PDB file of N, CA, C and O in Angstrom, chain B, residues numbered from 101:
ATOM      1  N   UNK B 101     -15.122  -0.948  -4.192  1.00  0.00           N
ATOM      2  CA  UNK B 101     -13.716  -0.368  -2.922  1.00  0.00           C
ATOM      3  C   UNK B 101     -12.578  -1.374  -3.165  1.00  0.00           C
ATOM      4  O   UNK B 101     -12.880  -2.464  -3.650  1.00  0.00           O
ATOM      5  N   UNK B 102     -11.538  -1.152  -2.925  1.00  0.00           N
ATOM      6  CA  UNK B 102      -9.934  -1.532  -2.944  1.00  0.00           C
ATOM      7  C   UNK B 102      -9.646  -1.698  -1.597  1.00  0.00           C
ATOM      8  O   UNK B 102      -9.951  -0.999  -0.631  1.00  0.00           O
ATOM      9  N   UNK B 103      -8.883  -2.934  -1.695  1.00  0.00           N
ATOM     10  CA  UNK B 103      -8.703  -3.233  -0.131  1.00  0.00           C
ATOM     11  C   UNK B 103      -7.070  -3.406  -0.185  1.00  0.00           C
ATOM     12  O   UNK B 103      -6.553  -4.111  -1.052  1.00  0.00           O
ATOM     13  N   UNK B 104      -6.398  -2.802   0.674  1.00  0.00           N
ATOM     14  CA  UNK B 104      -5.172  -2.622   0.520  1.00  0.00           C
ATOM     15  C   UNK B 104      -4.354  -2.906   2.213  1.00  0.00           C
ATOM     16  O   UNK B 104      -4.383  -2.257   3.258  1.00  0.00           O
ATOM     17  N   UNK B 105      -3.805  -3.946   1.886  1.00  0.00           N
ATOM     18  CA  UNK B 105      -2.745  -4.285   3.616  1.00  0.00           C
ATOM     19  C   UNK B 105      -1.668  -3.947   3.255  1.00  0.00           C
ATOM     20  O   UNK B 105      -1.212  -3.880   2.114  1.00  0.00           O
ATOM     21  N   UNK B 106      -1.175  -3.697   4.315  1.00  0.00           N
ATOM     22  CA  UNK B 106       0.306  -3.042   4.288  1.00  0.00           C
ATOM     23  C   UNK B 106       1.205  -4.230   5.609  1.00  0.00           C
ATOM     24  O   UNK B 106       0.854  -4.245   6.789  1.00  0.00           O
ATOM     25  N   UNK B 107       2.100  -4.919   5.173  1.00  0.00           N
ATOM     26  CA  UNK B 107       2.709  -5.715   5.849  1.00  0.00           C
ATOM     27  C   UNK B 107       3.264  -5.222   7.117  1.00  0.00           C
ATOM     28  O   UNK B 107       4.168  -4.402   6.951  1.00  0.00           O
ATOM     29  N   UNK B 108       3.044  -5.428   8.038  1.00  0.00           N
ATOM     30  CA  UNK B 108       3.557  -4.797   9.603  1.00  0.00           C
ATOM     31  C   UNK B 108       4.283  -6.082  10.246  1.00  0.00           C
ATOM     32  O   UNK B 108       4.503  -5.965  11.451  1.00  0.00           O
ATOM     33  N   UNK B 109       4.647  -7.155   9.716  1.00  0.00           N
ATOM     34  CA  UNK B 109       5.847  -8.184  10.024  1.00  0.00           C
ATOM     35  C   UNK B 109       7.148  -7.334  10.644  1.00  0.00           C
ATOM     36  O   UNK B 109       7.547  -6.175  10.531  1.00  0.00           O
ATOM     37  N   UNK B 110       7.502  -8.276  11.208  1.00  0.00           N
ATOM     38  CA  UNK B 110       8.978  -7.690  11.849  1.00  0.00           C
ATOM     39  C   UNK B 110       9.838  -7.525  10.759  1.00  0.00           C
ATOM     40  O   UNK B 110      10.908  -6.951  10.961  1.00  0.00           O
ATOM     41  N   UNK B 111       9.567  -7.919   9.663  1.00  0.00           N
ATOM     42  CA  UNK B 111      10.825  -7.735   8.522  1.00  0.00           C
ATOM     43  C   UNK B 111      10.363  -6.511   7.507  1.00  0.00           C
ATOM     44  O   UNK B 111      11.059  -6.027   6.614  1.00  0.00           O
ATOM     45  N   UNK B 112       9.305  -6.213   7.791  1.00  0.00           N
ATOM     46  CA  UNK B 112       8.475  -5.062   6.860  1.00  0.00           C
ATOM     47  C   UNK B 112       8.845  -3.689   8.134  1.00  0.00           C
ATOM     48  O   UNK B 112       9.155  -2.518   7.919  1.00  0.00           O
ATOM     49  N   UNK B 113       8.733  -4.128   8.923  1.00  0.00           N
ATOM     50  CA  UNK B 113       8.357  -3.190  10.399  1.00  0.00           C
ATOM     51  C   UNK B 113       9.859  -2.578  10.328  1.00  0.00           C
ATOM     52  O   UNK B 113      10.015  -1.359  10.392  1.00  0.00           O
ATOM     53  N   UNK B 114      10.892  -3.408  10.203  1.00  0.00           N
ATOM     54  CA  UNK B 114      12.153  -3.126  10.099  1.00  0.00           C
ATOM     55  C   UNK B 114      12.415  -2.003   8.583  1.00  0.00           C
ATOM     56  O   UNK B 114      12.978  -0.908   8.593  1.00  0.00           O
ATOM     57  N   UNK B 115      12.144  -2.319   8.056  1.00  0.00           N
ATOM     58  CA  UNK B 115      11.955  -1.568   6.279  1.00  0.00           C
ATOM     59  C   UNK B 115      11.242  -0.224   6.529  1.00  0.00           C
ATOM     60  O   UNK B 115      11.374   0.791   5.845  1.00  0.00           O
ATOM     61  N   UNK B 116      10.712  -0.332   7.275  1.00  0.00           N
ATOM     62  CA  UNK B 116      10.029   1.031   7.177  1.00  0.00           C
ATOM     63  C   UNK B 116       8.402   1.111   6.871  1.00  0.00           C
ATOM     64  O   UNK B 116       7.918   2.086   6.295  1.00  0.00           O
ATOM     65  N   UNK B 117       7.605  -0.019   7.319  1.00  0.00           N
ATOM     66  CA  UNK B 117       6.241   0.009   7.202  1.00  0.00           C
ATOM     67  C   UNK B 117       5.269   1.067   8.043  1.00  0.00           C
ATOM     68  O   UNK B 117       4.118   1.381   7.740  1.00  0.00           O
ATOM     69  N   UNK B 118       5.938   1.467   9.026  1.00  0.00           N
ATOM     70  CA  UNK B 118       5.094   2.663   9.682  1.00  0.00           C
ATOM     71  C   UNK B 118       4.955   3.998   8.579  1.00  0.00           C
ATOM     72  O   UNK B 118       3.939   4.613   8.258  1.00  0.00           O
ATOM     73  N   UNK B 119       6.534   4.211   8.087  1.00  0.00           N
ATOM     74  CA  UNK B 119       6.186   5.658   7.016  1.00  0.00           C
ATOM     75  C   UNK B 119       5.320   4.765   6.029  1.00  0.00           C
ATOM     76  O   UNK B 119       4.170   5.191   5.929  1.00  0.00           O
ATOM     77  N   UNK B 120       5.543   3.823   5.404  1.00  0.00           N
ATOM     78  CA  UNK B 120       4.322   3.395   4.446  1.00  0.00           C
ATOM     79  C   UNK B 120       3.156   3.617   4.633  1.00  0.00           C
ATOM     80  O   UNK B 120       2.506   4.187   3.756  1.00  0.00           O
ATOM     81  N   UNK B 121       2.516   3.184   5.956  1.00  0.00           N
ATOM     82  CA  UNK B 121       1.137   3.480   6.060  1.00  0.00           C
ATOM     83  C   UNK B 121       0.963   4.874   6.667  1.00  0.00           C
ATOM     84  O   UNK B 121      -0.198   5.151   6.969  1.00  0.00           O
ATOM     85  N   UNK B 122       1.861   5.770   6.893  1.00  0.00           N
ATOM     86  CA  UNK B 122       1.662   7.192   7.003  1.00  0.00           C
ATOM     87  C   UNK B 122       1.428   7.729   5.333  1.00  0.00           C
ATOM     88  O   UNK B 122       0.440   8.297   4.866  1.00  0.00           O
ATOM     89  N   UNK B 123       2.628   7.354   4.683  1.00  0.00           N
ATOM     90  CA  UNK B 123       2.422   7.937   3.270  1.00  0.00           C
ATOM     91  C   UNK B 123       0.469   7.566   2.543  1.00  0.00           C
ATOM     92  O   UNK B 123      -0.334   8.336   2.016  1.00  0.00           O
ATOM     93  N   UNK B 124       0.383   6.160   2.854  1.00  0.00           N
ATOM     94  CA  UNK B 124      -0.803   5.921   2.766  1.00  0.00           C
ATOM     95  C   UNK B 124      -1.968   6.936   3.066  1.00  0.00           C
ATOM     96  O   UNK B 124      -2.727   7.361   2.195  1.00  0.00           O
ATOM     97  N   UNK B 125      -2.010   7.197   4.086  1.00  0.00           N
ATOM     98  CA  UNK B 125      -2.778   7.968   4.977  1.00  0.00           C
ATOM     99  C   UNK B 125      -2.792   9.131   4.276  1.00  0.00           C
ATOM    100  O   UNK B 125      -3.870   9.398   3.745  1.00  0.00           O
ATOM    101  N   UNK B 126      -1.931   9.870   4.131  1.00  0.00           N
ATOM    102  CA  UNK B 126      -1.633  11.218   3.579  1.00  0.00           C
ATOM    103  C   UNK B 126      -2.043  11.215   2.308  1.00  0.00           C
ATOM    104  O   UNK B 126      -2.698  12.194   1.953  1.00  0.00           O
ATOM    105  N   UNK B 127      -1.804  10.272   1.437  1.00  0.00           N
ATOM    106  CA  UNK B 127      -2.323  10.677  -0.038  1.00  0.00           C
ATOM    107  C   UNK B 127      -3.696  10.022  -0.148  1.00  0.00           C
ATOM    108  O   UNK B 127      -4.417  10.607  -0.956  1.00  0.00           O
ATOM    109  N   UNK B 128      -4.307   8.863   0.504  1.00  0.00           N
ATOM    110  CA  UNK B 128      -5.842   8.972   0.610  1.00  0.00           C
ATOM    111  C   UNK B 128      -6.281   9.974   0.958  1.00  0.00           C
ATOM    112  O   UNK B 128      -7.259  10.203   0.245  1.00  0.00           O
ATOM    113  N   UNK B 129      -6.081  11.038   1.929  1.00  0.00           N
ATOM    114  CA  UNK B 129      -6.773  12.116   2.137  1.00  0.00           C
ATOM    115  C   UNK B 129      -6.450  13.306   1.144  1.00  0.00           C
ATOM    116  O   UNK B 129      -7.199  14.229   0.822  1.00  0.00           O
ATOM    117  N   UNK B 130      -5.043  13.038   0.704  1.00  0.00           N
ATOM    118  CA  UNK B 130      -5.035  14.296  -0.469  1.00  0.00           C
ATOM    119  C   UNK B 130      -5.908  14.040  -1.707  1.00  0.00           C
ATOM    120  O   UNK B 130      -6.350  15.020  -2.306  1.00  0.00           O
ATOM    121  N   UNK B 131      -6.211  12.714  -2.166  1.00  0.00           N
ATOM    122  CA  UNK B 131      -6.849  12.512  -3.452  1.00  0.00           C
ATOM    123  C   UNK B 131      -8.420  11.974  -3.014  1.00  0.00           C
ATOM    124  O   UNK B 131      -9.122  11.279  -3.749  1.00  0.00           O
ATOM    125  N   UNK B 132      -8.838  12.492  -1.544  1.00  0.00           N
ATOM    126  CA  UNK B 132     -10.228  12.282  -1.195  1.00  0.00           C
ATOM    127  C   UNK B 132     -10.980  11.116  -1.815  1.00  0.00           C
ATOM    128  O   UNK B 132     -12.003  11.150  -2.498  1.00  0.00           O
ATOM    129  N   UNK B 133     -10.106   9.876  -1.354  1.00  0.00           N
ATOM    130  CA  UNK B 133     -10.654   8.528  -1.668  1.00  0.00           C
ATOM    131  C   UNK B 133     -11.221   7.663  -0.355  1.00  0.00           C
ATOM    132  O   UNK B 133     -11.835   6.597  -0.350  1.00  0.00           O
ATOM    133  N   UNK B 134     -11.003   8.093   0.209  1.00  0.00           N
ATOM    134  CA  UNK B 134     -11.557   7.472   1.609  1.00  0.00           C
ATOM    135  C   UNK B 134     -12.406   6.734   1.686  1.00  0.00           C
ATOM    136  O   UNK B 134     -12.312   5.801   2.484  1.00  0.00           O
ATOM    137  N   UNK B 135     -13.760   6.923   0.723  1.00  0.00           N
ATOM    138  CA  UNK B 135     -14.535   6.008   0.624  1.00  0.00           C
ATOM    139  C   UNK B 135     -14.377   5.075  -0.142  1.00  0.00           C
ATOM    140  O   UNK B 135     -15.270   4.227  -0.116  1.00  0.00           O
ATOM    141  N   UNK B 136     -13.505   4.910  -0.866  1.00  0.00           N
ATOM    142  CA  UNK B 136     -12.964   4.085  -1.937  1.00  0.00           C
ATOM    143  C   UNK B 136     -12.060   2.815  -1.789  1.00  0.00           C
ATOM    144  O   UNK B 136     -11.871   1.859  -2.541  1.00  0.00           O
ATOM    145  N   UNK B 137     -11.434   3.229  -0.219  1.00  0.00           N
ATOM    146  CA  UNK B 137     -10.523   2.341  -0.079  1.00  0.00           C
ATOM    147  C   UNK B 137     -10.616   1.509   1.310  1.00  0.00           C
ATOM    148  O   UNK B 137     -11.343   2.092   2.114  1.00  0.00           O
ATOM    149  N   UNK B 138     -10.218   0.632   1.664  1.00  0.00           N
ATOM    150  CA  UNK B 138     -10.261  -0.066   2.931  1.00  0.00           C
ATOM    151  C   UNK B 138      -8.677  -0.140   3.281  1.00  0.00           C
ATOM    152  O   UNK B 138      -8.125  -0.971   2.560  1.00  0.00           O
ATOM    153  N   UNK B 139      -7.923   0.406   4.056  1.00  0.00           N
ATOM    154  CA  UNK B 139      -6.623   0.117   4.548  1.00  0.00           C
ATOM    155  C   UNK B 139      -6.186  -0.736   5.790  1.00  0.00           C
ATOM    156  O   UNK B 139      -6.887  -0.530   6.780  1.00  0.00           O
ATOM    157  N   UNK B 140      -5.638  -1.231   5.876  1.00  0.00           N
ATOM    158  CA  UNK B 140      -5.327  -2.224   6.686  1.00  0.00           C
ATOM    159  C   UNK B 140      -4.029  -2.690   6.999  1.00  0.00           C
ATOM    160  O   UNK B 140      -3.122  -2.679   6.168  1.00  0.00           O
ATOM    161  N   UNK B 141      -3.887  -3.132   8.246  1.00  0.00           N
ATOM    162  CA  UNK B 141      -2.146  -3.638   8.451  1.00  0.00           C
ATOM    163  C   UNK B 141      -2.405  -5.333   8.403  1.00  0.00           C
ATOM    164  O   UNK B 141      -3.373  -5.926   8.880  1.00  0.00           O
ATOM    165  N   UNK B 142      -1.319  -5.880   7.731  1.00  0.00           N
ATOM    166  CA  UNK B 142      -1.387  -7.479   8.240  1.00  0.00           C
ATOM    167  C   UNK B 142      -0.184  -7.948   8.733  1.00  0.00           C
ATOM    168  O   UNK B 142       0.773  -7.177   8.803  1.00  0.00           O
ATOM    169  N   UNK B 143      -0.077  -9.307   9.148  1.00  0.00           N
ATOM    170  CA  UNK B 143       1.323  -9.764   9.482  1.00  0.00           C
ATOM    171  C   UNK B 143       1.966 -10.253   8.050  1.00  0.00           C
ATOM    172  O   UNK B 143       1.619  -9.864   6.935  1.00  0.00           O
ATOM    173  N   UNK B 144       3.016 -11.229   8.377  1.00  0.00           N
ATOM    174  CA  UNK B 144       3.597 -11.581   7.512  1.00  0.00           C
ATOM    175  C   UNK B 144       2.932 -12.083   6.036  1.00  0.00           C
ATOM    176  O   UNK B 144       2.082 -12.943   6.264  1.00  0.00           O
ATOM    177  N   UNK B 145       3.051 -11.839   4.808  1.00  0.00           N
ATOM    178  CA  UNK B 145       2.540 -12.411   3.828  1.00  0.00           C
ATOM    179  C   UNK B 145       3.147 -13.411   3.158  1.00  0.00           C
ATOM    180  O   UNK B 145       2.638 -13.902   2.150  1.00  0.00           O
ATOM    181  N   UNK B 146       4.487 -13.876   3.738  1.00  0.00           N
ATOM    182  CA  UNK B 146       5.991 -14.492   3.415  1.00  0.00           C
ATOM    183  C   UNK B 146       6.554 -14.050   2.008  1.00  0.00           C
ATOM    184  O   UNK B 146       7.277 -14.827   1.383  1.00  0.00           O
ATOM    185  N   UNK B 147       6.198 -12.685   1.455  1.00  0.00           N
ATOM    186  CA  UNK B 147       6.828 -12.320   0.410  1.00  0.00           C
ATOM    187  C   UNK B 147       7.890 -11.251   0.726  1.00  0.00           C
ATOM    188  O   UNK B 147       8.095 -10.271   0.010  1.00  0.00           O
ATOM    189  N   UNK B 148       8.600 -11.554   1.957  1.00  0.00           N
ATOM    190  CA  UNK B 148       9.679 -10.643   2.148  1.00  0.00           C
ATOM    191  C   UNK B 148      10.618 -10.701   1.357  1.00  0.00           C
ATOM    192  O   UNK B 148      11.152 -11.744   0.978  1.00  0.00           O
ATOM    193  N   UNK B 149      11.055  -9.039   0.871  1.00  0.00           N
ATOM    194  CA  UNK B 149      12.106  -8.851  -0.033  1.00  0.00           C
ATOM    195  C   UNK B 149      13.105  -7.832   0.940  1.00  0.00           C
ATOM    196  O   UNK B 149      12.906  -7.311   2.038  1.00  0.00           O
ATOM    197  N   UNK B 150      14.094  -7.811   0.140  1.00  0.00           N
ATOM    198  CA  UNK B 150      15.743  -7.362   0.617  1.00  0.00           C
ATOM    199  C   UNK B 150      15.182  -5.673   0.794  1.00  0.00           C
ATOM    200  O   UNK B 150      15.529  -4.788   1.576  1.00  0.00           O
ATOM    201  N   UNK B 151      14.427  -5.697  -0.032  1.00  0.00           N
ATOM    202  CA  UNK B 151      14.229  -3.635   0.004  1.00  0.00           C
ATOM    203  C   UNK B 151      12.277  -3.671  -0.004  1.00  0.00           C
ATOM    204  O   UNK B 151      11.452  -4.357  -0.606  1.00  0.00           O
ATOM    205  N   UNK B 152      12.183  -2.458   1.078  1.00  0.00           N
ATOM    206  CA  UNK B 152      10.836  -2.293   0.875  1.00  0.00           C
ATOM    207  C   UNK B 152       9.864  -3.138   1.882  1.00  0.00           C
ATOM    208  O   UNK B 152      10.175  -3.833   2.849  1.00  0.00           O
ATOM    209  N   UNK B 153       8.482  -2.819   1.280  1.00  0.00           N
ATOM    210  CA  UNK B 153       7.545  -3.198   2.330  1.00  0.00           C
ATOM    211  C   UNK B 153       6.528  -3.948   1.482  1.00  0.00           C
ATOM    212  O   UNK B 153       6.115  -3.435   0.442  1.00  0.00           O
ATOM    213  N   UNK B 154       6.175  -4.958   1.825  1.00  0.00           N
ATOM    214  CA  UNK B 154       4.785  -5.270   0.982  1.00  0.00           C
ATOM    215  C   UNK B 154       3.342  -4.997   1.463  1.00  0.00           C
ATOM    216  O   UNK B 154       2.808  -4.770   2.549  1.00  0.00           O
ATOM    217  N   UNK B 155       2.891  -5.136  -0.005  1.00  0.00           N
ATOM    218  CA  UNK B 155       1.643  -4.608   0.313  1.00  0.00           C
ATOM    219  C   UNK B 155       0.713  -5.184  -0.998  1.00  0.00           C
ATOM    220  O   UNK B 155       0.907  -5.309  -2.207  1.00  0.00           O
ATOM    221  N   UNK B 156      -0.418  -5.462  -0.045  1.00  0.00           N
ATOM    222  CA  UNK B 156      -0.981  -6.121  -0.943  1.00  0.00           C
ATOM    223  C   UNK B 156      -2.516  -5.316  -1.353  1.00  0.00           C
ATOM    224  O   UNK B 156      -3.245  -5.089  -0.388  1.00  0.00           O
ATOM    225  N   UNK B 157      -2.871  -5.012  -2.326  1.00  0.00           N
ATOM    226  CA  UNK B 157      -3.910  -4.621  -3.504  1.00  0.00           C
ATOM    227  C   UNK B 157      -4.869  -5.444  -3.866  1.00  0.00           C
ATOM    228  O   UNK B 157      -4.773  -6.011  -4.955  1.00  0.00           O
ATOM    229  N   UNK B 158      -5.984  -5.674  -3.024  1.00  0.00           N
ATOM    230  CA  UNK B 158      -7.230  -6.626  -3.635  1.00  0.00           C
ATOM    231  C   UNK B 158      -6.607  -8.165  -2.762  1.00  0.00           C
ATOM    232  O   UNK B 158      -6.470  -8.475  -1.579  1.00  0.00           O
ATOM    233  N   UNK B 159      -6.322  -8.920  -4.223  1.00  0.00           N
ATOM    234  CA  UNK B 159      -5.601 -10.124  -4.261  1.00  0.00           C
ATOM    235  C   UNK B 159      -3.911  -9.859  -4.701  1.00  0.00           C
ATOM    236  O   UNK B 159      -3.089 -10.726  -4.407  1.00  0.00           O
ATOM    237  N   UNK B 160      -3.513  -8.683  -5.372  1.00  0.00           N
ATOM    238  CA  UNK B 160      -2.275  -8.747  -5.328  1.00  0.00           C
ATOM    239  C   UNK B 160      -1.113  -8.564  -4.742  1.00  0.00           C
ATOM    240  O   UNK B 160      -1.039  -7.368  -4.461  1.00  0.00           O
ATOM    241  N   UNK B 161      -0.044  -9.200  -4.367  1.00  0.00           N
ATOM    242  CA  UNK B 161       0.926  -8.613  -3.210  1.00  0.00           C
ATOM    243  C   UNK B 161       2.051  -8.037  -4.279  1.00  0.00           C
ATOM    244  O   UNK B 161       2.418  -8.404  -5.395  1.00  0.00           O
ATOM    245  N   UNK B 162       2.446  -6.874  -3.327  1.00  0.00           N
ATOM    246  CA  UNK B 162       3.376  -6.234  -4.058  1.00  0.00           C
ATOM    247  C   UNK B 162       4.585  -6.124  -3.215  1.00  0.00           C
ATOM    248  O   UNK B 162       4.478  -5.881  -2.013  1.00  0.00           O
ATOM    249  N   UNK B 163       5.882  -6.312  -3.865  1.00  0.00           N
ATOM    250  CA  UNK B 163       6.905  -6.240  -2.567  1.00  0.00           C
ATOM    251  C   UNK B 163       8.196  -5.246  -2.932  1.00  0.00           C
ATOM    252  O   UNK B 163       8.618  -5.254  -4.089  1.00  0.00           O
ATOM    253  N   UNK B 164       8.797  -4.416  -1.960  1.00  0.00           N
ATOM    254  CA  UNK B 164       9.686  -3.400  -2.534  1.00  0.00           C
ATOM    255  C   UNK B 164       9.025  -1.925  -2.669  1.00  0.00           C
ATOM    256  O   UNK B 164       9.423  -1.145  -3.534  1.00  0.00           O
ATOM    257  N   UNK B 165       8.079  -1.623  -1.837  1.00  0.00           N
ATOM    258  CA  UNK B 165       7.649  -0.409  -2.152  1.00  0.00           C
ATOM    259  C   UNK B 165       8.027   0.064  -0.563  1.00  0.00           C
ATOM    260  O   UNK B 165       7.903  -0.368   0.582  1.00  0.00           O
ATOM    261  N   UNK B 166       8.634   1.380  -1.355  1.00  0.00           N
ATOM    262  CA  UNK B 166       9.241   2.582  -0.575  1.00  0.00           C
ATOM    263  C   UNK B 166       9.172   3.371  -0.566  1.00  0.00           C
ATOM    264  O   UNK B 166       8.739   3.803  -1.634  1.00  0.00           O
ATOM    265  N   UNK B 167       9.488   4.518   0.577  1.00  0.00           N
ATOM    266  CA  UNK B 167       9.382   5.959   0.112  1.00  0.00           C
ATOM    267  C   UNK B 167       9.506   6.741  -1.341  1.00  0.00           C
ATOM    268  O   UNK B 167       8.851   7.648  -1.854  1.00  0.00           O
ATOM    269  N   UNK B 168      10.887   5.808  -1.853  1.00  0.00           N
ATOM    270  CA  UNK B 168      11.177   6.288  -2.830  1.00  0.00           C
ATOM    271  C   UNK B 168      10.473   6.476  -4.367  1.00  0.00           C
ATOM    272  O   UNK B 168      10.556   7.312  -5.267  1.00  0.00           O
ATOM    273  N   UNK B 169       9.557   4.912  -4.087  1.00  0.00           N
ATOM    274  CA  UNK B 169       8.776   4.449  -5.239  1.00  0.00           C
ATOM    275  C   UNK B 169       7.011   4.736  -4.878  1.00  0.00           C
ATOM    276  O   UNK B 169       6.036   4.553  -5.608  1.00  0.00           O
ATOM    277  N   UNK B 170       7.072   5.123  -3.809  1.00  0.00           N
ATOM    278  CA  UNK B 170       5.412   4.948  -3.255  1.00  0.00           C
ATOM    279  C   UNK B 170       4.564   6.117  -4.024  1.00  0.00           C
ATOM    280  O   UNK B 170       3.345   5.964  -4.101  1.00  0.00           O
ATOM    281  N   UNK B 171       5.211   7.361  -4.634  1.00  0.00           N
ATOM    282  CA  UNK B 171       4.016   7.695  -5.298  1.00  0.00           C
ATOM    283  C   UNK B 171       3.840   7.435  -6.695  1.00  0.00           C
ATOM    284  O   UNK B 171       2.854   7.952  -7.220  1.00  0.00           O
ATOM    285  N   UNK B 172       4.810   6.544  -7.595  1.00  0.00           N
ATOM    286  CA  UNK B 172       4.607   6.249  -8.706  1.00  0.00           C
ATOM    287  C   UNK B 172       3.583   4.613  -8.232  1.00  0.00           C
ATOM    288  O   UNK B 172       2.754   4.218  -9.052  1.00  0.00           O
ATOM    289  N   UNK B 173       3.719   4.074  -7.316  1.00  0.00           N
ATOM    290  CA  UNK B 173       3.150   2.873  -6.877  1.00  0.00           C
ATOM    291  C   UNK B 173       1.992   3.150  -6.593  1.00  0.00           C
ATOM    292  O   UNK B 173       1.069   2.474  -7.047  1.00  0.00           O
ATOM    293  N   UNK B 174       1.773   4.258  -5.737  1.00  0.00           N
ATOM    294  CA  UNK B 174       0.023   4.459  -5.294  1.00  0.00           C
ATOM    295  C   UNK B 174      -0.548   5.588  -7.062  1.00  0.00           C
ATOM    296  O   UNK B 174      -1.733   5.637  -7.393  1.00  0.00           O
ATOM    297  N   UNK B 175      -0.100   5.881  -7.389  1.00  0.00           N
ATOM    298  CA  UNK B 175      -0.584   6.519  -9.084  1.00  0.00           C
ATOM    299  C   UNK B 175      -1.269   5.142  -9.775  1.00  0.00           C
ATOM    300  O   UNK B 175      -2.431   4.931 -10.124  1.00  0.00           O
ATOM    301  N   UNK B 176       0.259   4.064  -9.841  1.00  0.00           N
ATOM    302  CA  UNK B 176      -0.305   2.740 -10.708  1.00  0.00           C
ATOM    303  C   UNK B 176      -1.482   1.840 -10.027  1.00  0.00           C
ATOM    304  O   UNK B 176      -2.458   1.497 -10.694  1.00  0.00           O
ATOM    305  N   UNK B 177      -1.326   1.471  -8.630  1.00  0.00           N
ATOM    306  CA  UNK B 177      -2.127   0.369  -8.162  1.00  0.00           C
ATOM    307  C   UNK B 177      -2.704   0.861  -7.503  1.00  0.00           C
ATOM    308  O   UNK B 177      -3.242   0.021  -6.782  1.00  0.00           O
ATOM    309  N   UNK B 178      -3.070   2.114  -7.161  1.00  0.00           N
ATOM    310  CA  UNK B 178      -4.183   2.807  -6.198  1.00  0.00           C
ATOM    311  C   UNK B 178      -5.168   3.498  -7.008  1.00  0.00           C
ATOM    312  O   UNK B 178      -6.252   3.076  -7.412  1.00  0.00           O
ATOM    313  N   UNK B 179      -4.520   4.831  -7.213  1.00  0.00           N
ATOM    314  CA  UNK B 179      -5.527   5.644  -8.192  1.00  0.00           C
ATOM    315  C   UNK B 179      -5.876   4.909  -9.628  1.00  0.00           C
ATOM    316  O   UNK B 179      -7.028   4.977 -10.056  1.00  0.00           O
ATOM    317  N   UNK B 180      -5.026   4.324 -10.238  1.00  0.00           N
ATOM    318  CA  UNK B 180      -5.607   4.111 -11.284  1.00  0.00           C
ATOM    319  C   UNK B 180      -6.652   2.772 -11.632  1.00  0.00           C
ATOM    320  O   UNK B 180      -7.276   2.594 -12.679  1.00  0.00           O
ATOM    321  N   UNK B 181      -6.627   1.716 -10.151  1.00  0.00           N
ATOM    322  CA  UNK B 181      -7.245   1.175  -9.978  1.00  0.00           C
ATOM    323  C   UNK B 181      -8.924   1.477  -9.662  1.00  0.00           C
ATOM    324  O   UNK B 181      -9.950   0.913 -10.041  1.00  0.00           O
ATOM    325  N   UNK B 182      -8.680   2.554  -8.854  1.00  0.00           N
ATOM    326  CA  UNK B 182      -9.990   3.318  -8.261  1.00  0.00           C
ATOM    327  C   UNK B 182     -10.650   3.541  -9.421  1.00  0.00           C
ATOM    328  O   UNK B 182     -11.701   2.990  -9.750  1.00  0.00           O
ATOM    329  N   UNK B 183      -9.805   4.659 -10.288  1.00  0.00           N
ATOM    330  CA  UNK B 183     -10.796   5.316 -11.585  1.00  0.00           C
ATOM    331  C   UNK B 183     -11.153   4.439 -12.526  1.00  0.00           C
ATOM    332  O   UNK B 183     -11.962   4.963 -13.293  1.00  0.00           O
ATOM    333  N   UNK B 184     -10.856   3.117 -12.858  1.00  0.00           N
ATOM    334  CA  UNK B 184     -11.167   2.043 -13.520  1.00  0.00           C
ATOM    335  C   UNK B 184     -12.153   1.400 -13.046  1.00  0.00           C
ATOM    336  O   UNK B 184     -12.912   0.838 -13.836  1.00  0.00           O
ATOM    337  N   UNK B 185     -12.403   1.320 -11.517  1.00  0.00           N
ATOM    338  CA  UNK B 185     -13.400   0.694 -10.582  1.00  0.00           C
ATOM    339  C   UNK B 185     -14.854   1.443 -11.186  1.00  0.00           C
ATOM    340  O   UNK B 185     -15.849   0.805 -11.530  1.00  0.00           O
ATOM    341  N   UNK B 186     -14.727   2.891 -11.223  1.00  0.00           N
ATOM    342  CA  UNK B 186     -15.854   3.607 -11.286  1.00  0.00           C
ATOM    343  C   UNK B 186     -16.502   3.896 -12.917  1.00  0.00           C
ATOM    344  O   UNK B 186     -17.437   4.578 -13.338  1.00  0.00           O
ATOM    345  N   UNK B 187     -15.698   3.189 -13.423  1.00  0.00           N
ATOM    346  CA  UNK B 187     -16.131   3.401 -14.971  1.00  0.00           C
ATOM    347  C   UNK B 187     -17.340   2.627 -14.940  1.00  0.00           C
ATOM    348  O   UNK B 187     -18.026   2.512 -15.956  1.00  0.00           O
TER     349      UNK B 187
END
């Protein structure tokens, strides 16, 4: 099980965290991994960045997630991690 937290604190909110949440929801459904992931929001992780939203995958914090880099992020940090867990 992969635990993903999307920061919805004020800074990330202003940088589009709601859109990132929606992108995650669509991608999870598209890849049929609803049973492999727990998606939740969290308040500030203290890793604010000038660009993008902070996303924590398990215990690894990633900054700067945007609409433009979401697909690559999702492939590398979510799909690859789930695939590796299944092995």
